[in-house]
C-alpha positions, 0 to 999 in steps of 0.5 A: 500500500505505501508504494501506491500512495507514493506513486499517486503523490508523485503523479500529482506533483508532476501534474501540478508542475505542468499546470503551472505554466499551462493553466486553463486560461493560457490554453483558452487564450492560445486557442482563442488567438489561433483557433476559430474560438476558445473552445476549438481545441481540435484545429491544427492551428490551435494544436500547433500553437499549443505545442509551440508554447510547450516547446518554448517552455521546455527549451527554457527549462533545458537551458537551466537543466542540461542533464534532464534527459526525460524533458529532452526526450519529451521535447523531441517528441513534441517537435515531431508532433508539431512537424506532423501537424505542419505537414498535414497543413501543407497538404490540406491548405498551404495558405493556412500553413503559411499564416500559422508559420508567420504568426508563430515565427517558426521559420527564421 
């Protein structure tokens, strides 16, 4: 029993740390700005903007914590997910792709 309790506490702590930088209000703001409205969480533009926000946060974290390899792995996975969504947008609608890339400043 004590092992299960520790696992639950650990998961709660991780969840709370994630929600600190990505609060409900921040998500709504991102989806309102890049999606059709605040509740449109499924649009590719909204997802790309959310992934970009998370990628920027993890990048800053890794600047201070170079040996945090778990975070590095999750960052690489997020970049891959964002790349997949961007590829999808290129195939579906090149104008939407160009707009979101310009808006988020993804290409230098």
